[in-house]
C-alpha positions, 0 to 999 in steps of 0.5 A: 828818689829813684828807686834805688835810693829807697833799698839803699834806704830801707836796708840801712836801717836795717843793718842799723837795727842788727847792729843795735840787737848786737849791741845790746845784747853785748850789754847784756852779756857784760851787765850780767844781771837778768834785770838789767837784760830784761830792760834792755830786751824791753827797749828792744820789743819798742824800738822793733816795731819802729824800725818795722813802721819805718822800713814799711813807709820807705818800701811804701812810698818807693812804691807808690804809683805803680800798686793799686790803692787796694793793695796799699789799702791791703799793705796798710790793713796787714801792718796794721794787724802786725803791729796790734797783734805785739801789743797783746 
């Protein structure tokens, strides 16, 4: 896959995530209840890290073979630390 396809895929995933966030905010305003807004926010809290992982995976896949294995390991370790920090 050419590099530009990875960039396009990453950008489209972020556009999708942004549209999802805006749509969720509009639903929160439309419903007008704290309980409903809290529930929507909880779903966004689950979806956000998933999109982060997908976009990060696409970026790593696009760089395979061009960066040393040690840097790949460090990047994966960093992703694990970021995900772990969101769990506590």
